[in-house]
ROSE-4610 file (N, C-alpha, C; in Angstrom, 1 decimal, always signed):
// ROSE-4610
residu = [M/M/M/K/K/K/N/N/N/E/E/E/I/I/I/I/I/I/A/A/A/Y/Y/Y/L/L/L/K/K/K/K/K/K/H/H/H/G/G/G/E/E/E/S/S/S/Q/Q/Q/D/D/D/A/A/A/D/D/D/I/I/I/A/A/A/K/K/K/E/E/E/V/V/V/G/G/G/L/L/L/S/S/S/L/L/L/Q/Q/Q/K/K/K/I/I/I/L/L/L/P/P/P/L/L/L/L/L/L/Y/Y/Y/D/D/D/L/L/L/T/T/T/A/A/A/K/K/K/G/G/G/D/D/D/I/I/I/M/M/M/S/S/S/Y/Y/Y/Q/Q/Q/S/S/S/T/T/T/K/K/K/F/F/F/V/V/V/N/N/N/G/G/G/K/K/K/P/P/P/I/I/I/E/E/E/G/G/G/M/M/M/R/R/R/C/C/C/R/R/R/V/V/V/S/S/S/G/G/G/F/F/F/I/I/I/P/P/P/K/K/K/A/A/A/A/A/A/P/P/P/G/G/G/R/R/R/K/K/K/S/S/S/G/G/G/K/K/K/V/V/V/Q/Q/Q/L/L/L/K/K/K/L/L/L/S/S/S]
num = [1/1/1/2/2/2/3/3/3/4/4/4/5/5/5/6/6/6/7/7/7/8/8/8/9/9/9/10/10/10/11/11/11/12/12/12/13/13/13/14/14/14/15/15/15/16/16/16/17/17/17/18/18/18/19/19/19/20/20/20/21/21/21/22/22/22/23/23/23/24/24/24/25/25/25/26/26/26/27/27/27/28/28/28/29/29/29/30/30/30/31/31/31/32/32/32/33/33/33/34/34/34/35/35/35/36/36/36/37/37/37/38/38/38/39/39/39/40/40/40/41/41/41/42/42/42/43/43/43/44/44/44/45/45/45/46/46/46/47/47/47/48/48/48/49/49/49/50/50/50/51/51/51/52/52/52/53/53/53/54/54/54/55/55/55/56/56/56/57/57/57/58/58/58/59/59/59/60/60/60/61/61/61/62/62/62/63/63/63/64/64/64/65/65/65/66/66/66/67/67/67/68/68/68/69/69/69/70/70/70/71/71/71/72/72/72/73/73/73/74/74/74/75/75/75/76/76/76/77/77/77/78/78/78/79/79/79/80/80/80/81/81/81/82/82/82/83/83/83/84/84/84/85/85/85/86/86/86]
x = [+79.0/+78.4/+79.4/+80.6/+81.6/+81.8/+81.8/+81.9/+80.7/+79.5/+78.4/+78.6/+79.2/+79.4/+80.4/+81.5/+82.5/+81.9/+81.1/+80.5/+79.6/+78.8/+77.9/+78.7/+79.8/+80.6/+81.3/+81.7/+82.3/+81.3/+80.1/+79.0/+78.5/+78.3/+77.7/+78.7/+79.9/+80.9/+80.7/+81.2/+81.2/+79.8/+79.5/+78.1/+78.1/+76.9/+76.6/+76.4/+76.7/+76.5/+75.0/+74.1/+72.7/+72.3/+72.8/+72.4/+73.0/+74.2/+74.8/+74.0/+73.6/+72.8/+71.5/+70.8/+69.5/+69.7/+70.7/+70.9/+71.3/+72.1/+72.5/+71.5/+70.6/+69.5/+69.7/+70.7/+71.0/+70.6/+70.5/+70.3/+71.6/+71.5/+72.7/+73.6/+73.0/+73.8/+74.6/+74.1/+74.8/+75.8/+75.6/+76.5/+77.7/+77.6/+78.7/+80.0/+79.8/+81.0/+81.7/+80.9/+81.5/+82.3/+81.7/+82.4/+83.7/+83.6/+84.9/+85.9/+85.5/+86.4/+87.1/+86.3/+86.8/+87.7/+87.4/+88.3/+89.6/+89.6/+90.8/+91.7/+91.1/+91.9/+92.4/+91.9/+92.3/+91.6/+90.5/+89.7/+88.9/+88.4/+87.6/+88.2/+87.9/+88.3/+87.0/+87.0/+85.8/+86.1/+85.1/+85.3/+83.9/+83.9/+82.7/+82.2/+80.9/+80.5/+79.1/+78.8/+77.4/+76.8/+75.6/+74.9/+73.6/+73.2/+72.0/+70.9/+69.7/+68.5/+67.4/+67.0/+66.0/+66.5/+67.8/+68.3/+68.6/+68.3/+68.5/+69.8/+70.7/+72.0/+71.8/+72.4/+72.4/+73.9/+74.3/+75.6/+75.7/+76.9/+77.1/+78.5/+78.7/+80.0/+79.9/+80.8/+80.9/+82.0/+81.8/+82.8/+83.0/+84.2/+84.5/+85.5/+85.7/+86.7/+88.1/+89.0/+90.4/+91.0/+91.7/+92.4/+91.6/+90.3/+89.5/+89.2/+89.5/+89.3/+88.2/+87.0/+86.0/+86.3/+85.7/+85.9/+85.4/+86.0/+85.5/+84.1/+83.3/+81.9/+82.0/+81.0/+81.0/+80.7/+81.1/+80.8/+82.1/+81.9/+83.0/+83.7/+85.0/+85.9/+86.5/+86.8/+87.5/+88.9/+89.5/+90.9/+91.8/+93.0/+94.0/+94.6/+94.7/+95.3/+96.8/+97.7/+99.1/+99.5/+100.2/+100.6/+102.1/+102.5/+103.9/+104.4/+105.5/+106.1/+107.2/+107.3/+108.3/+109.5]
y = [+96.4/+97.7/+98.7/+98.6/+99.6/+99.4/+98.2/+98.0/+98.6/+98.6/+99.2/+100.8/+101.3/+102.8/+103.1/+102.4/+102.7/+102.5/+101.4/+101.2/+102.3/+102.9/+104.0/+105.2/+105.5/+106.7/+106.5/+105.3/+105.1/+105.4/+105.0/+105.1/+106.6/+107.2/+108.6/+109.7/+109.4/+110.5/+111.1/+112.3/+112.9/+113.1/+112.7/+112.8/+113.2/+113.7/+114.2/+112.9/+113.0/+111.9/+111.4/+112.4/+112.0/+111.3/+111.6/+110.9/+109.5/+109.3/+108.0/+107.1/+107.7/+106.9/+106.5/+107.4/+107.1/+105.9/+106.0/+105.0/+103.6/+103.6/+102.4/+101.8/+102.6/+102.1/+102.2/+103.0/+103.2/+104.6/+104.7/+106.1/+106.9/+108.2/+109.0/+108.7/+108.4/+108.1/+106.8/+105.8/+104.6/+104.7/+105.6/+105.7/+106.5/+107.5/+108.4/+107.6/+106.7/+106.0/+105.2/+104.7/+103.9/+104.9/+106.1/+107.0/+107.5/+107.8/+108.2/+107.1/+105.8/+104.7/+104.6/+104.7/+104.7/+105.8/+107.0/+108.1/+107.9/+107.4/+107.1/+106.1/+105.1/+104.1/+104.6/+105.8/+106.3/+105.8/+105.1/+104.5/+105.6/+106.6/+107.7/+109.0/+110.1/+111.4/+112.1/+112.9/+113.6/+114.9/+115.8/+117.1/+117.6/+118.6/+119.2/+120.2/+120.3/+121.3/+121.8/+123.0/+123.6/+123.8/+123.3/+123.6/+124.3/+125.2/+126.0/+125.5/+125.2/+124.8/+125.8/+126.6/+127.6/+128.6/+128.9/+129.8/+129.3/+128.0/+127.3/+126.5/+126.8/+126.0/+124.6/+123.7/+122.3/+121.8/+121.5/+121.0/+119.5/+119.1/+117.7/+117.4/+116.1/+115.7/+115.3/+115.7/+115.2/+114.3/+113.2/+112.1/+111.8/+111.3/+110.7/+109.7/+108.8/+107.7/+108.3/+107.9/+108.4/+107.8/+108.7/+108.2/+107.7/+107.8/+107.3/+108.4/+108.1/+109.1/+108.4/+109.0/+108.4/+108.5/+107.6/+107.7/+109.0/+109.4/+110.7/+110.5/+111.5/+111.5/+111.3/+110.6/+110.5/+111.8/+111.9/+113.1/+113.9/+114.9/+115.7/+116.4/+116.5/+117.1/+118.4/+119.3/+120.5/+120.2/+120.9/+120.7/+121.1/+120.5/+120.8/+122.2/+122.9/+124.3/+124.2/+124.7/+124.6/+126.1/+126.2/+127.5/+127.6/+128.7/+129.0/+129.9/+129.5/+130.4/+131.1/+132.4/+133.3/+133.4]
z = [+103.3/+103.2/+102.6/+103.0/+102.6/+101.0/+100.6/+99.1/+98.3/+98.9/+98.3/+98.2/+99.3/+99.3/+98.2/+98.1/+97.1/+95.7/+95.5/+94.2/+93.8/+94.8/+94.5/+94.1/+94.8/+94.5/+93.2/+92.8/+91.4/+90.4/+90.6/+89.6/+89.5/+90.7/+90.7/+90.9/+91.2/+91.5/+92.9/+93.0/+94.3/+94.8/+96.1/+96.6/+98.0/+98.4/+99.8/+100.6/+101.9/+102.8/+102.9/+102.9/+102.9/+101.7/+100.5/+99.3/+99.3/+99.9/+100.0/+100.9/+102.1/+103.0/+102.4/+101.7/+101.1/+100.1/+99.2/+98.2/+98.8/+99.8/+100.5/+101.4/+101.8/+102.7/+104.2/+104.6/+106.0/+106.4/+107.8/+108.3/+108.2/+108.3/+108.3/+109.5/+110.7/+111.9/+111.7/+110.9/+110.7/+109.6/+108.6/+107.5/+107.8/+108.7/+109.0/+109.5/+110.5/+110.9/+109.8/+108.9/+107.8/+106.9/+106.6/+105.8/+106.5/+107.8/+108.5/+108.4/+108.6/+108.5/+107.1/+106.0/+104.7/+104.4/+105.0/+104.8/+105.6/+106.8/+107.5/+106.8/+106.2/+105.4/+104.1/+103.6/+102.4/+101.2/+101.4/+100.3/+99.6/+100.4/+99.9/+100.5/+99.8/+100.3/+100.7/+101.8/+102.2/+102.8/+102.8/+103.3/+103.7/+104.7/+105.2/+104.2/+103.9/+103.0/+103.4/+102.9/+103.1/+101.8/+101.6/+100.3/+100.7/+99.8/+100.1/+99.2/+99.9/+99.2/+99.5/+98.6/+98.8/+99.9/+99.9/+100.9/+102.2/+102.4/+103.7/+103.7/+104.6/+104.6/+105.1/+104.4/+104.8/+104.9/+106.1/+106.4/+106.1/+105.6/+105.4/+105.0/+104.6/+104.2/+102.7/+101.9/+100.5/+100.4/+99.6/+99.5/+98.0/+97.8/+96.4/+96.6/+95.6/+95.7/+95.5/+96.3/+96.2/+94.9/+94.2/+93.0/+91.8/+91.9/+90.8/+89.8/+88.5/+87.5/+86.5/+86.5/+85.7/+84.2/+83.4/+81.9/+81.4/+80.3/+79.7/+79.1/+79.2/+78.7/+77.2/+76.6/+75.2/+74.5/+73.3/+72.5/+72.1/+71.4/+70.9/+72.0/+71.9/+72.9/+72.2/+73.1/+72.6/+72.3/+71.4/+71.1/+72.2/+72.2/+73.2/+73.0/+74.1/+74.0/+74.4/+73.6/+73.9/+74.3/+75.4/+75.9/+75.5/+75.0/+74.7/+75.7/+76.3/+77.3/+76.7/+76.9/+76.3/+77.2]
């Protein structure tokens, strides 16, 4: 189950605990201990967050894979900006 969570986070990036539970097919009460365990082992990073939907606060945990840098999105990129220090 932990591998499925990490695969989901690699594919979708940073996600809310409720979204992860929904995708993996477990209840929020069953997914939270797994997320805490993955955080304690350093496999994922997590933090508490509040998001507002129609003005109503929703508390939850946001998670992402530790040390994972996703590939750059396809398409044109802006040029590099060089700063000159005087």
